[in-house]
C-alpha positions as CSV (number, residue, x, y, z in Angstrom):
1,M,-107.9,36.3,-163.3
2,F,-105.1,39.2,-162.6
3,A,-105.1,41.7,-160.1
4,T,-105.4,45.0,-161.8
5,G,-105.1,47.1,-158.4
6,T,-100.9,46.5,-157.9
7,S,-98.7,49.1,-156.5
8,P,-96.0,50.8,-157.7
9,C,-93.5,48.9,-154.8
10,A,-94.9,45.8,-155.9
11,S,-94.6,45.8,-159.2
12,R,-90.6,47.1,-158.5
13,K,-90.4,44.1,-156.2
14,G,-91.9,42.2,-159.1
15,A,-89.4,43.4,-161.6
16,T,-86.6,42.9,-159.1
17,A,-87.9,39.0,-158.6
18,R,-87.7,38.6,-162.4
19,E,-84.3,39.8,-163.3
20,G,-83.1,37.8,-160.7
21,F,-84.6,34.8,-162.1
22,V,-83.2,35.7,-165.0
23,L,-79.6,36.1,-164.0
24,M,-79.8,32.9,-162.2
25,S,-81.0,31.1,-165.4
26,L,-77.7,32.0,-166.9
27,P,-74.7,30.5,-166.2
28,D,-71.6,32.4,-165.2
29,P,-69.3,32.8,-168.1
30,S,-66.2,31.5,-166.1
31,F,-68.6,28.6,-165.3
32,L,-69.0,27.5,-168.7
33,I,-65.3,27.7,-169.2
34,I,-64.8,25.2,-166.6
35,Q,-67.6,23.3,-167.6
36,A,-65.7,22.9,-171.6
37,L,-62.6,22.1,-169.9
38,N,-64.2,19.2,-168.5
39,G,-65.7,18.1,-171.6
40,L,-62.2,18.5,-173.2
41,T,-60.8,16.2,-170.8
42,N,-62.9,13.6,-171.2
43,A,-62.7,13.8,-175.1
44,M,-59.2,13.4,-174.6
45,F,-60.0,10.5,-172.4
46,L,-62.6,9.0,-175.4
47,F,-59.8,9.7,-177.6
48,L,-57.3,7.8,-176.4
49,I,-59.7,4.7,-176.2
50,A,-61.5,5.6,-179.7
51,S,-58.2,5.9,-181.4
52,G,-57.2,2.5,-180.8
53,L,-60.5,1.1,-182.0
54,S,-60.4,2.9,-184.8
55,I,-56.9,2.2,-185.9
56,I,-57.2,-1.8,-185.3
57,F,-61.0,-1.5,-187.9
58,G,-58.6,1.2,-190.5
59,V,-55.9,-1.6,-190.8
60,L,-57.5,-5.1,-189.6
61,G,-60.5,-4.5,-190.6
62,V,-61.8,-6.2,-186.9
63,L,-64.3,-4.3,-185.2
64,N,-62.8,-5.4,-181.4
65,F,-66.0,-5.2,-178.8
66,A,-63.0,-6.2,-176.4
67,H,-61.3,-3.0,-176.5
68,G,-63.5,-1.6,-173.3
69,S,-61.5,-4.7,-171.8
70,L,-58.4,-3.9,-172.3
71,Y,-59.3,-0.3,-170.9
72,M,-60.7,-2.0,-167.6
73,L,-57.5,-4.3,-167.1
74,G,-55.0,-0.9,-167.5
75,A,-57.1,0.5,-164.8
76,Y,-57.1,-2.7,-162.4
77,L,-53.7,-3.3,-163.2
78,T,-52.5,0.0,-162.6
79,H,-54.4,0.0,-159.2
80,Q,-52.5,-3.4,-158.7
81,C,-48.9,-1.6,-160.1
82,V,-49.4,1.7,-157.5
83,S,-50.1,-1.0,-154.2
84,F,-46.8,-2.7,-155.4
85,F,-44.4,0.4,-155.8
86,V,-46.2,2.8,-153.2
87,D,-42.9,3.6,-152.1
88,V,-41.1,3.8,-154.9
89,P,-40.4,7.9,-156.2
90,G,-42.9,8.7,-159.5
91,Y,-44.8,5.2,-158.0
92,F,-47.9,6.3,-160.3
93,W,-46.1,6.7,-163.3
94,W,-44.2,3.7,-163.4
95,A,-47.7,2.0,-162.6
96,V,-49.1,4.0,-165.7
97,I,-46.4,2.8,-168.1
98,L,-45.8,-0.9,-166.4
99,A,-49.9,-1.2,-166.7
100,S,-50.0,-0.1,-170.4
101,L,-47.0,-2.3,-171.7
102,A,-48.9,-5.4,-170.3
103,V,-52.2,-4.7,-171.5
104,A,-50.2,-4.0,-175.1
105,L,-48.4,-7.6,-174.4
106,L,-51.5,-9.0,-173.4
107,G,-53.4,-7.5,-177.1
108,G,-50.2,-9.3,-178.7
109,V,-50.6,-12.4,-177.8
110,I,-54.6,-12.5,-178.3
111,E,-53.8,-11.2,-182.0
112,R,-50.9,-13.8,-182.4
113,L,-52.8,-17.1,-181.0
114,F,-56.1,-16.8,-182.3
115,L,-57.3,-13.6,-184.4
116,R,-54.8,-13.9,-186.5
117,R,-56.7,-17.2,-187.5
118,L,-59.7,-15.3,-188.3
119,Y,-58.6,-12.7,-190.3
120,H,-59.8,-14.7,-193.9
121,R,-63.2,-15.8,-191.8
122,E,-66.3,-13.5,-192.1
123,E,-66.8,-10.9,-189.7
124,L,-69.7,-12.7,-187.8
125,Y,-66.9,-14.7,-186.6
126,Q,-64.4,-12.0,-186.0
127,L,-67.4,-10.3,-183.5
128,L,-68.3,-13.3,-182.2
129,F,-64.8,-14.0,-180.8
130,T,-64.2,-10.2,-179.6
131,Y,-67.8,-10.6,-177.6
132,A,-66.4,-13.9,-176.2
133,L,-63.1,-11.9,-174.9
134,V,-65.5,-9.2,-173.0
135,L,-67.1,-12.0,-170.9
136,I,-63.8,-14.0,-170.0
137,L,-62.1,-10.5,-169.4
138,S,-64.7,-9.6,-167.4
139,D,-65.0,-12.6,-165.5
140,L,-61.2,-13.0,-165.0
141,A,-61.2,-9.4,-163.8
142,K,-63.7,-10.1,-161.1
143,L,-61.9,-13.5,-160.3
144,I,-58.8,-11.6,-159.3
145,W,-59.9,-8.1,-158.2
146,G,-63.5,-9.2,-156.8
147,T,-66.6,-6.7,-157.2
148,D,-65.2,-4.1,-154.9
149,Q,-64.6,-0.5,-155.9
150,F,-61.2,0.5,-156.4
151,S,-59.6,4.4,-156.8
152,V,-55.6,5.6,-157.6
153,S,-54.3,8.5,-156.1
154,R,-53.5,11.3,-158.0
155,P,-49.8,11.9,-158.4
156,A,-48.3,14.4,-156.1
157,I,-47.0,16.8,-158.0
158,L,-50.5,17.1,-159.7
159,K,-52.8,17.3,-156.6
160,G,-54.8,20.3,-156.0
161,A,-56.1,22.8,-158.5
162,V,-55.1,26.1,-160.9
163,E,-57.3,28.7,-160.7
164,I,-58.6,30.0,-164.1
165,F,-61.1,33.5,-164.7
166,G,-62.0,32.8,-160.8
167,Q,-62.4,29.0,-160.7
168,Y,-60.6,25.6,-159.9
169,F,-59.8,23.5,-162.3
170,P,-57.8,20.3,-161.5
171,K,-54.0,19.6,-162.3
172,Y,-54.4,16.4,-163.4
173,N,-56.9,17.3,-165.7
174,V,-54.7,20.2,-167.5
175,V,-52.3,17.5,-167.7
176,I,-54.3,15.1,-169.6
177,I,-55.6,18.1,-172.0
178,F,-52.6,18.6,-173.1
179,L,-51.5,14.8,-173.5
180,G,-54.1,14.3,-175.5
181,P,-53.0,15.8,-178.5
182,C,-49.4,14.9,-178.0
183,I,-50.3,11.4,-178.4
184,A,-52.2,12.1,-181.4
185,F,-49.6,14.3,-183.4
186,L,-47.3,11.5,-182.2
187,F,-49.0,8.9,-184.3
188,W,-49.7,11.3,-187.1
189,F,-45.6,11.8,-187.2
190,I,-45.2,7.8,-187.2
191,M,-48.3,7.2,-189.7
192,L,-47.2,9.6,-192.2
193,R,-43.1,10.5,-191.5
194,T,-41.7,6.7,-190.6
195,R,-41.4,3.8,-193.2
196,W,-43.9,1.6,-190.8
197,G,-46.4,4.4,-191.0
198,R,-46.4,4.0,-194.8
199,M,-46.7,0.1,-194.7
200,I,-49.9,0.2,-192.2
201,R,-51.3,3.1,-194.4
202,A,-50.5,0.1,-197.6
203,A,-51.7,-2.5,-195.5
204,A,-55.5,-0.7,-194.9
205,L,-55.9,-0.3,-198.5
206,D,-54.4,-3.5,-200.0
207,R,-52.4,-6.4,-197.8
208,E,-52.3,-8.6,-200.1
209,T,-50.2,-6.5,-202.5
210,L,-48.0,-5.6,-200.0
211,G,-47.3,-9.2,-198.9
212,A,-46.7,-9.8,-202.5
213,L,-44.2,-6.8,-202.2
214,G,-41.9,-8.9,-199.4
215,V,-43.0,-7.3,-196.4
216,N,-44.3,-9.6,-193.3
217,V,-48.0,-8.4,-193.2
218,N,-48.4,-10.8,-190.4
219,L,-46.1,-9.0,-188.2
220,L,-47.4,-5.5,-189.3
221,F,-50.8,-6.9,-188.2
222,T,-49.5,-7.7,-184.6
223,V,-47.7,-4.4,-184.0
224,V,-51.1,-2.6,-184.9
225,F,-52.8,-4.7,-182.7
226,V,-50.5,-4.0,-179.8
227,S,-50.2,-0.3,-180.8
228,G,-54.4,0.0,-180.1
229,S,-54.2,-2.4,-177.2
230,W,-51.5,0.3,-175.8
231,L,-54.0,2.7,-176.1
232,A,-56.6,1.1,-174.3
233,G,-54.7,0.2,-171.3
234,L,-53.0,3.7,-171.0
235,G,-56.7,5.2,-171.2
236,G,-57.7,3.0,-168.8
237,A,-54.2,3.5,-166.4
238,L,-54.6,7.9,-167.2
239,V,-58.4,7.4,-166.1
240,S,-57.8,5.6,-162.5
241,P,-57.4,8.6,-160.4
242,V,-60.5,10.5,-161.7
243,S,-62.9,7.2,-162.0
244,A,-63.8,4.4,-160.0
245,I,-62.8,1.2,-160.9
246,V,-65.2,-1.3,-161.1
247,P,-66.7,-4.3,-163.0
248,G,-69.0,-3.7,-166.2
249,M,-66.8,0.0,-166.5
250,D,-65.7,-1.9,-170.1
251,V,-69.3,-1.8,-171.0
252,E,-69.8,1.9,-170.8
253,I,-66.8,3.0,-172.2
254,I,-67.2,0.8,-175.4
255,I,-70.3,2.3,-176.0
256,N,-68.9,5.6,-175.5
257,A,-66.2,4.6,-177.7
258,F,-67.8,3.0,-181.0
259,I,-69.9,6.2,-181.0
260,V,-67.2,8.1,-181.1
261,V,-65.5,6.8,-183.8
262,V,-69.6,6.5,-185.5
263,I,-69.1,9.9,-185.5
264,G,-65.6,10.8,-186.5
265,G,-65.6,8.0,-189.3
266,L,-64.3,4.7,-188.9
267,G,-60.8,4.0,-189.4
268,S,-60.3,7.8,-189.3
269,F,-57.7,8.7,-187.1
270,W,-58.1,12.7,-187.5
271,G,-62.2,11.9,-187.7
272,T,-61.6,9.7,-184.0
273,F,-60.0,13.1,-182.4
274,L,-62.7,15.1,-183.8
275,G,-65.9,12.9,-182.7
276,A,-63.9,12.7,-179.5
277,L,-64.1,16.4,-179.1
278,I,-67.6,16.6,-180.0
279,V,-68.9,14.1,-177.9
280,G,-67.3,15.4,-174.9
281,Q,-68.2,19.1,-175.4
282,V,-71.9,17.8,-176.1
283,Y,-72.0,15.3,-173.0
284,S,-70.3,18.1,-170.9
285,L,-72.2,21.2,-171.8
286,G,-75.9,18.9,-172.5
287,I,-75.3,18.5,-168.5
288,L,-76.3,22.0,-168.0
289,V,-79.5,22.3,-170.2
290,L,-81.3,18.6,-169.0
291,P,-78.5,17.2,-166.6
292,R,-80.8,13.3,-166.6
293,L,-81.0,13.5,-170.6
294,S,-77.3,14.5,-171.2
295,M,-76.7,11.2,-172.8
296,V,-79.5,11.5,-175.1
297,F,-77.7,14.5,-177.1
298,I,-74.8,12.5,-178.3
299,Y,-77.4,9.5,-179.2
300,V,-79.4,12.3,-181.3
301,L,-76.0,13.4,-182.7
302,M,-75.1,9.8,-183.9
303,V,-78.2,9.4,-185.4
304,L,-78.1,12.6,-187.5
305,V,-74.5,11.7,-188.3
306,L,-75.5,8.3,-189.7
307,I,-78.3,9.7,-191.9
308,I,-76.5,12.9,-193.4
309,R,-73.1,11.5,-193.6
310,P,-73.2,7.6,-192.8
311,W,-69.5,7.1,-193.1
312,G,-68.8,9.6,-190.3
313,L,-67.6,13.7,-190.2
314,L,-63.7,12.5,-192.1
315,G,-64.9,9.0,-192.8
316,R,-64.4,7.8,-196.8
317,S,-67.4,6.8,-198.2
318,L,-65.5,4.0,-200.9
319,Q,-66.1,0.4,-199.7
320,R,-63.6,-1.8,-198.3
């Protein structure tokens, strides 16, 4: 079956070829670092979106399926604002601010006029309502912007790349990597060090007692839903320069956001941050192993977490 009369020269060539194959199969460490940074960028986008979903569930007890639609509207509104203010200095950042605030305002209207009436109903009614919102907002986006694909240019100051270990990494992604933890610590400070934060944590534990103490729980719930909607809109606004703005982007992101909060723990803010980091890295590095099955690793991880620790890595096992 195998040839036995191989010359020394041929043997050396075969050994060299095998060594070259091994070397080619091992990624360059600098490439791995860049890939990990890409995973970190994706994680920060996921955190911005999933954190709003987690906050709303932790306080209001509502699984908001329409959260991805608010993210999509943030992206579309950013594109629209950029076209309006293209001649204004810093137009991209103005677009991000206005788009995220518009989504937050829409979230306040939704909570005040519709969702508030369902707090004392069965959870099925809440799920059906938020799913109906997905359909309504999706058709509304198609009616206004059509089905074409849009994109937003990166701000001039963040165009180009920085060199990291001989590899180039986009400046915009560097800003996103630093922005995610800043927003996380801002919300952590609000939750632990401010009066509003203490009331929000109290509402998550016992809203009836908090209302009996004279706190306007309805206003508090509106503030929480507006904050979660703002995070979704901000995520959509910031992702617009690095991702295509198309119908259906809401469905894709809400699936990933639910995976993040399930892994991290529903209602756990820092669990959401940890879950986003894990999902971002597993997906980014999984592409190097099995590109076509990179998402499978994430689903397998979610299943393992649900089996071993159903309440999530940093979630609480107590029943609501």
